[in-house]
C-alpha positions in Angstrom: -12.0 27.0 -28.4 -15.2 28.1 -30.3 -18.8 27.0 -29.7 -21.0 26.1 -32.7 -24.7 26.1 -32.9 -26.4 22.8 -31.6 -28.6 22.5 -34.8 -25.6 22.6 -37.2 -24.1 19.9 -35.0 -27.1 17.7 -35.2 -27.4 18.1 -38.9 -24.2 16.7 -39.8 -24.4 12.9 -40.9 -21.3 12.0 -42.9 -18.4 9.9 -43.0 -14.8 11.3 -43.3 -13.5 12.0 -46.8 -10.0 10.3 -47.6 -9.2 13.8 -48.5 -9.6 15.3 -45.4 -7.4 15.6 -42.4 -7.2 12.4 -40.0 -8.1 13.5 -36.5 -6.3 11.6 -33.3 -7.2 11.5 -29.6 -3.8 10.9 -27.9 -4.0 9.6 -24.4 -4.6 6.6 -22.3 -7.7 4.6 -22.3 -7.1 3.3 -18.6 -5.3 4.6 -15.5 -2.4 2.5 -16.1 -2.4 2.4 -19.8 0.3 4.0 -22.0 -0.2 6.6 -24.6 -2.4 5.7 -27.4 -3.5 7.3 -30.7 -6.9 6.7 -31.5 -8.2 8.1 -35.0 -11.7 9.9 -35.1 -12.8 7.7 -37.9 -16.7 7.5 -37.2 -19.5 9.8 -37.5 -20.5 10.5 -34.6 -17.3 9.4 -32.6 -18.5 8.6 -29.1 -16.5 8.4 -26.1 -17.7 6.6 -22.8 -17.2 3.6 -20.3 -19.9 1.3 -22.0 -19.1 -1.3 -24.6 -20.2 0.0 -28.2 -18.7 3.4 -27.9 -16.0 4.5 -30.7 -13.5 4.6 -27.8 -14.2 2.8 -24.6 -12.5 4.3 -21.5 -11.6 2.5 -18.3 -11.6 5.3 -15.9 -14.3 5.2 -13.2 -15.4 8.9 -13.4 -16.0 8.8 -17.1 -19.8 8.3 -17.8 -21.2 5.4 -20.0 -22.0 7.6 -23.1 -19.8 10.5 -22.1 -19.1 12.9 -25.2 -19.1 12.8 -28.9 -17.1 14.4 -31.8 -18.0 15.0 -35.4 -16.6 16.6 -38.3 -18.2 20.0 -39.4 -16.9 21.6 -42.4 -13.5 20.3 -41.9 -13.4 21.1 -38.3 -13.7 18.7 -35.3 -16.4 19.8 -32.8 -17.0 18.2 -29.5 -20.1 17.9 -27.3 -20.6 16.5 -23.9 -23.6 14.2 -23.4 -24.8 15.2 -20.2 -22.0 13.5 -18.1 -21.8 13.2 -14.5 -18.2 14.6 -14.2 -18.0 16.9 -17.3 -15.9 17.4 -20.5 -13.2 19.8 -20.5 -11.3 21.8 -23.3 -8.0 23.3 -22.1 -9.2 23.2 -18.4 -12.7 24.7 -19.1 -15.6 22.6 -18.6 -17.9 22.8 -21.9 -21.8 23.1 -21.8 -22.3 23.5 -25.7 -20.9 22.0 -28.7 -17.2 23.4 -29.1 -14.7 23.5 -31.8 -11.2 22.0 -31.0 -8.0 22.4 -32.8 -4.8 20.5 -33.1 -2.7 20.5 -29.7 -5.9 21.2 -27.6 -6.0 19.3 -24.3 -9.1 17.5 -23.6 -10.4 15.8 -20.3 -13.3 13.4 -20.2 -13.8 13.6 -16.6 -10.5 12.6 -15.3 -9.1 11.0 -18.5 -6.6 13.2 -20.4 -6.2 13.3 -24.1 -4.7 15.6 -26.6 -6.2 16.6 -29.9 -3.8 15.8 -33.1 -4.2 16.1 -36.7 -2.6 14.5 -39.5 -2.9 15.6 -43.5 -4.0 13.2 -46.1 -0.5 13.7 -47.4 1.0 12.2 -44.3 2.5 15.5 -42.9 1.3 16.2 -39.5 0.1 19.3 -38.4 1.4 18.4 -34.9 3.6 15.5 -34.6 2.4 12.7 -32.9 4.6 12.1 -29.8 5.5 8.7 -28.7 6.6 10.0 -25.6 4.2 8.8 -22.5 5.3 11.9 -20.6 3.8 14.4 -23.0 5.1 17.7 -21.6 2.1 20.0 -22.3 -0.4 17.1 -21.1 1.8 16.6 -18.1 1.6 20.4 -17.1 -2.3 20.3 -17.4 -2.3 17.1 -15.1 0.1 18.7 -12.7 -2.3 21.2 -11.5 -4.9 18.4 -10.9 -2.2 16.5 -9.1 -1.7 19.3 -6.7 -5.1 20.6 -6.1 -6.5 16.9 -5.3 -3.1 15.7 -3.7 -2.9 12.6 -6.0 0.3 11.4 -4.9 1.1 8.0 -3.5 3.8 7.4 -0.9 6.2 4.7 -1.5 8.4 3.2 1.4 12.0 1.4 0.9 13.5 0.0 3.8 16.6 0.9 5.7 18.3 -1.7 7.4 21.3 -2.5 9.6 24.2 -4.0 7.7 24.9 -6.5 10.4 21.7 -8.8 10.5 19.6 -6.9 8.0 17.3 -5.6 10.7 14.9 -3.0 9.4 15.1 0.5 11.4 12.7 2.4 9.1 11.8 3.6 5.6 12.8 6.4 3.1 9.7 8.1 1.8 9.5 8.1 -2.1 6.7 9.9 -4.0 4.7 8.5 -7.1 2.2 10.3 -8.7 -1.6 9.0 -9.4 -2.1 10.8 -12.8 -1.0 9.8 -16.4 2.2 11.1 -17.3 3.4 12.3 -13.9 3.9 8.6 -12.3 7.6 9.1 -11.4 9.0 11.6 -9.0 11.4 12.9 -12.0 8.1 13.5 -14.1 6.4 15.2 -11.2 9.6 17.6 -10.5 10.0 18.2 -14.2 6.5 19.7 -14.3 6.9 21.5 -11.0 10.1 23.2 -12.4 8.3 24.7 -15.3 5.8 26.0 -13.0 8.3 27.3 -10.4 6.4 24.9 -7.9 9.3 22.5 -6.6 9.0 23.7 -3.3 5.1 23.1 -2.9 5.4 19.6 -4.6 8.3 18.7 -2.1 6.1 19.7 0.8 3.2 17.8 -0.5 5.2 14.7 -0.8 6.6 14.9 2.6 3.1 15.8 4.1 1.5 12.7 2.5 4.3 10.5 3.2 4.4 11.0 6.9 0.4 11.0 6.9 0.5 7.6 5.4 3.7 6.4 7.2 2.7 7.2 10.8 0.2 4.4 10.7 2.8 1.6 9.7 3.0 -0.8 12.8 5.9 -0.5 15.2 6.4 3.2 14.4 9.5 2.9 12.3 11.8 6.0 11.7 10.8 7.7 8.6 13.2 9.5 6.1 11.6 12.4 4.5 13.3 14.6 1.6 13.8 18.0 0.9 14.2 19.9 -2.5 17.4 22.1 -2.8 15.0 25.3 -3.3 13.8 24.8 0.1 16.8 25.9 1.7 16.7 29.4 -0.1 13.9 30.3 2.4 15.1 28.8 5.8 12.2 30.2 7.9 9.6 28.9 5.5 11.1 25.3 5.8 11.4 25.3 9.2 7.7 26.5 9.5 6.7 23.5 7.3 8.5 20.9 9.5 6.8 22.3 12.6 3.4 21.7 10.8 4.2 18.0 9.8 5.6 17.5 13.3 2.2 18.2 14.8 0.7 16.3 12.2 2.8 13.2 12.5 2.7 13.2 16.3 5.3 11.1 17.8 6.4 9.5 14.7 10.3 9.5 14.4 11.5 11.5 11.4 14.9 12.1 10.0 15.0 15.2 7.3 17.2 14.5 4.3 19.1 17.4 2.7 21.1 16.8 -0.3 24.7 17.3 0.3 25.4 20.0 -2.5 22.3 22.3 -0.8 24.5 22.4 2.5 26.3 25.9 1.6 25.4 28.1 4.5 26.9 26.9 8.0 25.3 29.6 9.8 21.8 28.6 8.5 22.5 25.0 8.9 23.4 25.6 12.7 20.1 27.2 13.0 18.2 24.7 11.1 19.8 22.0 13.2 18.6 23.7 16.5 15.0 24.1 15.2 15.0 20.6 14.4 16.2 19.3 17.7 13.4 21.5 19.4 11.2 19.5 17.0 12.5 16.1 17.8 13.5 15.6 14.0 17.0 14.1 13.1 19.1 15.1 10.1 20.7 13.2 7.4 23.2 14.5 4.6 22.1 12.6 1.5 24.1 11.7 -1.6 27.4 12.3 0.4 30.4 12.4 -1.9 28.4 13.0 -5.0 30.4 16.2 -5.5 32.7 17.4 -3.0 32.4 15.8 0.2 31.4 18.9 2.6 33.6 17.9 5.8 33.4 21.1 7.4 29.7 21.0 7.4 29.8 17.7 9.3 31.2 19.4 12.1 29.4 22.9 11.8 26.1 21.2 12.0 26.3 17.5 12.8 23.7 15.4 11.4 22.7 11.9 12.7 23.0 10.2 9.5 25.2 10.3 6.4 24.0 8.6 3.2 26.8 7.6 1.0 26.0 8.3 -2.7 25.0 5.4 -4.8 27.7 6.2 -7.3 30.2 5.4 -4.3 28.4 2.1 -4.0 27.8 0.7 -7.3 30.2 -2.1 -8.2 32.2 -1.5 -4.9 33.0 -5.1 -4.6 35.3 -4.9 -7.7 36.7 -1.4 -6.9 40.7 -0.9 -6.9 42.4 -1.1 -3.4 43.0 2.8 -3.3 39.4 3.5 -3.8 38.1 1.1 -1.0 40.7 2.9 1.4 39.8 6.2 0.7 36.0 5.1 1.2 36.8 3.2 4.5 38.7 6.3 5.6 35.5 8.3 5.0 33.3 5.8 6.9 35.5 6.0 9.7 35.5 9.5 9.9 31.9 9.9 9.8 31.7 7.4 12.8 34.2 9.2 14.6 32.0 12.1 14.7 29.1 9.7 16.3 27.3 9.7 12.9 25.7 6.7 11.4 27.1 5.8 8.0 24.6 4.5 5.3 25.4 3.1 2.2 22.8 3.7 -0.5 21.8 1.8 -3.7 23.1 -1.9 -2.9 21.6 -4.2 -5.3 23.6 -7.2 -5.0 25.0 -9.5 -2.2 28.6 -8.9 -3.3 27.9 -4.9 -2.8 26.3 -5.9 0.6 29.5 -7.9 1.8 31.8 -5.4 0.8 30.0 -2.5 2.5 29.9 -4.6 5.6 33.6 -5.2 5.6 33.8 -1.6 5.3 32.1 -0.9 8.4 29.1 0.8 7.3 26.3 1.0 9.8 23.1 0.8 7.5 22.0 0.1 4.2 19.4 0.8 1.5 18.8 -0.5 -2.0 16.9 -3.0 -3.9 18.8 -5.9 -2.6 17.1 -5.1 0.9 13.7 -4.1 -0.8 12.2 -2.0 -3.7 10.0 0.9 -2.8 6.3 -0.2 -2.3 3.0 1.3 -0.9 2.6 1.0 2.9 
C-alpha cells in the first residue's frame, strides 16, 4: 500500500469513466450477512453506519462516517474519516490517504472487505469469488479470532437411550467472525498457519468456561485435535489448567480413534487424567479399524460409535446388525458405556435401543445450541 498527498486526494472531483476499471468491495455489510460485491461507483464513495453513505454497514464498531474511497488517476485511494476504531489495509491501521490494490484486505473497524477490480472488457483482474469463506480473508480473520477469543461454544445433549434422560453435553465450537463461523472453516484456516493445537485448546477452554455455569453441573464432553497427541506432556499440562479453571465440573476428554496409536502414552495420559478427575472417551469408534487392543491398554469410560455405523441402522442387513451388536456387547463387557452418535430419526433411535446402546447423541435429541 502507498500513501498519497492529502491535497491531491481532496482535489479530485470526478465520476468513474465507462472506460476505466470498476472496483468492488467484497464482504458482508452486517455480522450475519453473506458475501456481497459492492461497486465503488460514486465519487467520493463513503462507508459508514449512518444512512446516506454509499455503503451502509451494520457493524456496531463502525463509525457513522467511517472512511471514503476515491479514484485518482486510475488508482483507488482510501482515507479514514477520523473513525473511532480505525481503518486497516492488510492489517495495518492507516492515518493518511492510501492507495489500495486488487486483492488487498480492508477492515473498517471489525468489518472485513476485499478489494476487487474488473476491467471494462469484462475480464477480471482478480476473479470475484462467490465463496463466503474467502480463503485469504479467512486467514486475516483468524488472527483476530484467536487474539480476541471470538468463539461461541455450542452444546449438544447426550442422553440415555432408555428414557432419553440428559446426562451431559458435547461442546462444539462456532466462530464469531465472518468466514470462520463453522468449526471446519476455523480448522481449515488454522491448518494453513499450523495453529490447530492452539485453536483446539481455545475451543476447549471457552467451552468449559461457559459450560461450568450451566445449572445442575452436567457432564461436559470436550474434544481434542489429533495433533495434540504429538506432544503428550503439553496436552496433559493444558488439561491441568482447564481442570483448575473448571473447578469441579465433570469433564470427559474425547480422543479420535485414529489418534490412539501409542499404547504407552495412552496409559500415561489415562493415569494423568485419573489424577485430574477427567474421564476418557474414544470418538468415532469404527470409522477406520476398531482399535480393540487400546480399549484394554487404556480403558476409556465411553466409546462413541461413529455416525457412519449409525446412519440408516434401521435398514441395515442382518449380518451388519449382528456385528454392531457384538461390538456394543464387547465394549460393555469391559465396563465401558456405548454411545451412538448421529441419531436423526425415531427409527434409528429404536434400532440403537434394541442393539443395547447405553447413550445417544444426534439431531433427534437436540441440535447444538448456545448455553
